[in-house]
N, C-alpha and C positions, 0 to 999 in steps of 0.2 A: 774576261772573268774566269777564274778557275772553277773546276768542277766542284770543289769543296765549297767554295763561296756560294755557288749557285744552289747547292743542295741545302745549305743552312740559311740562305737569305731569301732569294726571290722566287723560290719554287712555290707553285700555287696548285693546290689540289681542290677539286670541287667535291668535298666530302659530304656525306649525308648527315650533317650536324644538326639539322632540324629535328632529328629523332629524339633528342634529349630534352627538349623544352615542351612544356604544356602551356598552351596559349590561354590567356586570361579572358575567357568567354563567360557570359552569364550561365549559371548552372542549368537554366531551362533550355539552353541550346547545345549542351554537351552531347557529342556523339563520339563514336569509337575513334574516328580519325583525329579528333581534338585531344583526347586524353591519352593517345598512344605515346609510348616512349621506348627507348632502347634499354633493355634490362640486361646488364652485364652479370647479374647473379645467376642467369639461366644459361645452361650449357647447350651448345649446338651438337647434335649427335652426328651430323654429317655436313659436308660442305659441297657446294656445287660451283661450277665455273663462274656463274653470275655473281656468287658471293665473293669470289676472289677479285673480280674486276670492278664491281660497283664502287668500293671505297676509293678507288684510284682513277676515277674519271678525271682526266687531266685538262688543264688549260691548254689552249692551242700552242702557247709559247713552248711548252715542254716537247710537244710533238715536233715543233720546228727545229729542235736541237738534234733530231735524228738525221744524220747526214747520209746514212746508208739504210736501205730497207732491212729491218731487223727480222729475226725470228723471235716470236713470243713463246716462251716456255712456261709451263705450269706444272705444279705438283701439289698433291694433297697428302699430308703425313698424319698417321694415327698410330698410337702405341710405339712411337719412335721408329716406325717403318713406313716406307713409301707405299701408299695405297693406290695412287693414280698419278699418271703423268701424261703429258702431251706437248705438242709444239705446232705452231702454225706460222706460215709466212705468206708472201704474195709476190707477184711479179713486179708490182710497184705499190706505192702508198695508196693508190686509188683502186687497185684491182681487188677482186674477191680473194679471200684467203684460202689456203689449202693446208691440209694436215701433213706433217712430216713424220717419217718413221723414226723411232728411237730404238736403242738397243734393248734386248730382252730384259736386261737388269733394271730398266726404267719403265718399260711398257707393262703396266700391271693390270690394266683393265681394258675395256672396249675402247675403240678409237673415238675421238671427239666427233660429235655430230655437227652438222653445218651451223646450227645456232650457237653452240659453244665456240666453234671456230670464229664466228662473227663477233661474239662478245670479247674474246681474247684479242682479236685484231683491232678493236676500237682503241687500244692503247697506242697504236701506231698509225691507224688509217687517217686519211685526209679527204674523204668524200664530202662534198658539200650537200649532197642529197641523202637524207636518211633512208629514202626508198631504196637506194642502191645497196645498203646494208642488208635489207630484209626482202629483196626482190623475190626469192623463192617462196617466202611466206605470203607476200602481198600480191603476187602476179595475178592470180585468179580473181581476187576481190577487185583489183584495179581494172581488170578487163570488164567485169560486170558493171562497174561504175561508168566506164567510158561508153559502153553500149547504151546504158540508160541515158547518159548525158547527151550523146549524139542523137538518140531517138527523140528526146525532148526538144532538141534544137530543130530537128527536121519537122516535128509536129507543129512547132511554132511558125516556122517559115511557110508551111502549107496554109496555115490560117492567116498569116500576115505577110504576104509575099512582098510588100513594099519595103519591108525592113531587111537589114542584113545583120548577121551575128558575127562577133569576133571573140575568140577565146583569148583573153588577156593574160591569164595565168593558169597554169596547170600544176605540174611538179614545181615545188619551191624549195630552194636550198636553205640551209640553216642560217647562212649569212644574210640572205634576203629576209628571212623571218625575223631576225634580230633587228634589221632596219625597220621593218613594219612595226615592230613593237616600240622601238624608240620614237618613231614618228606618230604614234597613236593610231596607226592603221590596223592594229590588232591589240588584244589584251592578253595574249598568251604567248609564251616562248615556243610553243609547239602548235602546229596546225595540221589538219588533215591534208592540206597541200603538201606537207613534208613527206607524207606517205603515199602520195599519188592518188588521193581519194577525194579531192576537191578541185573545183575550177572556178575562175571568175570569168563571166561572159558579158560582153557589152552588146547592147542593142544599138545599131547604127542606122540613122535615117539621113539621106542626102549628105553623106560624108561626115555627119556629126554624131557623136555618142550621146544617146539620151540619158538623162540623169534622174528624172523623177522616179520615185520609188514605185509608183503605180504601174509603170511599164513593166517592171521586173516582178511585181506581184502576180500579174497575169501570166508572165512567161515562166519564171522559175518557181514562183509560189504555187500557182494553180496547175500548170502543165507539168512542172517538175514533180509535184506531189502525186500526180497520176502514175509516175514511174518509180515512186518510192524514194525520191530524193528529198533532201532537206534544204530549205531556202534560208540564206543568211538574214533575210528580212525578219525572221521570227526569233532571232537570237535574243537572249535575255539581257546580256550585258553589253553587246556591241552590235548595232545594226549594220549589216553588210549586204546591201540590196542586190548586187550582181554576183553574189557567191552562192554556189551550190555544192553540197557534199554528200558522200555516200551514207555515213552514219549520222543519226540524229544528233548525237553529241559524243564528245571524246570518251566519256565513261562507257558508253556502249561499245565503241571501238576497242577499248582496253579490255572489256569483258570478253569479247570475241577473239581478240588477238593479244592474249596476256604476255606474249614475248616482248611486246612493246613497253612493258613496265620498265625495262632497262632505260628507255629514253626519258620516261617521265619522273623517275625517282629523284634525280638531282634537282628537280624544280619544285619539290614538295614544299620547301620553305616559301618560295615565291607564291605558290597557290594559297598556302595558309595565310600569308600576310595580306594577300589581296582580299580574301574573305573577311579578315579582321578589319581592314580599312573600310571596305564597303559596308560592313555591318555597323561599324561605329558612325558612319556617315548616314545611316538610316536607309541604305540601299541594299539590304540583304537579299531582296528578291532578284537582284541583278547577278548574283553569284550562286544561284541554285545549281547551275551546271558545274561550276567549279567544286562545290560541295560534293556533288555526285561523283566527280572524278576522284576527289580525295578519299571518298568512301570505298571506291573500287580499288584504289592503290592500297588502302588499309587491308582490305580483304585478301589481296594478292600477296602482300608481304608479311601478314601476321604470322608469327612463329618462325619467321625466317631471319637471316642474319642482318645485322645493322652495325653501325659504328657510332659511338657517342663521342662528342668532341671533348668532354671533360675528362674522359678516361681512355682516350684512344691510343696514344703513342706508347710503345713499349720497347724495351731492349730486344734485339733480335736473338732468338734462341740459338745457342751454339750449334745445335743439330742442323739448323738450316744452312749453315756455312758448309757443312759436310755434303748436304744435298746439292748445293751450288757447285761444289767441286766435282760431284758425279756428273752433273750436266755438262761440265767442261769437256768431259770425255765423249760427249755426244754433240760436238760442234758448237756448244754454247760459248759465245765470246762476250765477256762482260762489257767491253767497250763498244759493242755493236748491238747486242740483243737485250731483251727484256725478260725478266724471270719473276714469276709470281708463285709464292708458296703459301698454302693454307695449312695451318698446324692445328688439328683438332685437340691435341693434348694441351697446348697452351692457349687455345681459343684465340689465335692471332692469324693475321694475314700479312705477308711481307712482300714488298716490291723492291727488286734490284733493277735499277735503270741505268743505261749506258751514260747518261748525263752526270753520273756520280751520285744520284739520289738513292738513298736506302731508307725505307720506312717500314716499321712494324707497327700494326694497329691492333688494338684489342677489340674483339668482336663481342657483340651481345645479341639478344633476340628481341624482335619486335613484340611488344606487349600491348 
């Protein structure tokens, strides 16, 4: 297949299209996350790296077309002038990214911090474990969780020495989480397992795993509660008896670790649809945690950039091709590297991809 055919045919972007629609809920249940929308009449005064990357969270098929480890270049333009630029690469698709130096004519501001480097590198990376992306952010929290989890297990074994315990699942990859969701073993495309903050623990007696929920209520529910851990047996929408996690619910984790918004934003439509389906089925109480998550997402992105599906794609401003040519003087290779340009003047973000894909999208502001 030619690069042109791919760019106009089978290219798949996971865009934030759910921003444009207002769900049909009864007026008595309307909250800010239900009525929010992408307002393209509002101008963004500044752009951040996360604003450039979020609209182009790609399907895995596009990443698989990268035959060489690329450099991901970024630029922000205002008043027809380059205001910020940067570049990241890595030793392999799965390694942590590092910033590259650009010439003085391109390096206009401070160097990219590790989180901006992480966001940029998601356009090329292939780690299965989201934890690996955010290890500098999550390391201390994960250590605290593991200390509490292991203390809980030791306390249980002291009380009940006839049993054995086995950690069945700790860190969980994205692929495994998708399988759990497809098989009905989870109701969310993201879990605290993905961030190293949850474990599934089996109680074993005479070589057999115990299944009855009461065994786990005493172990994870009661003893785990003494260590400040949350038991999956108390979940509202999905009972998970041998599950224990650090944060009571995902909304709490997102409040304390707002950088993870990047991982949750693409699933906004999924979460909203789930609330709508369960509410229509008379099971609104089972999605209270999902509503709380959507409310935190709303608080975190209100007033920030978004992309609306009905008004998104735009012609690429001519100035951006000039910027692209400037990057070619800094080792940018169009058939190997990725380039993102945010243009405050035109309120657009543009992706130049080595697979032949070129997209310019109109930005709006979350209202």
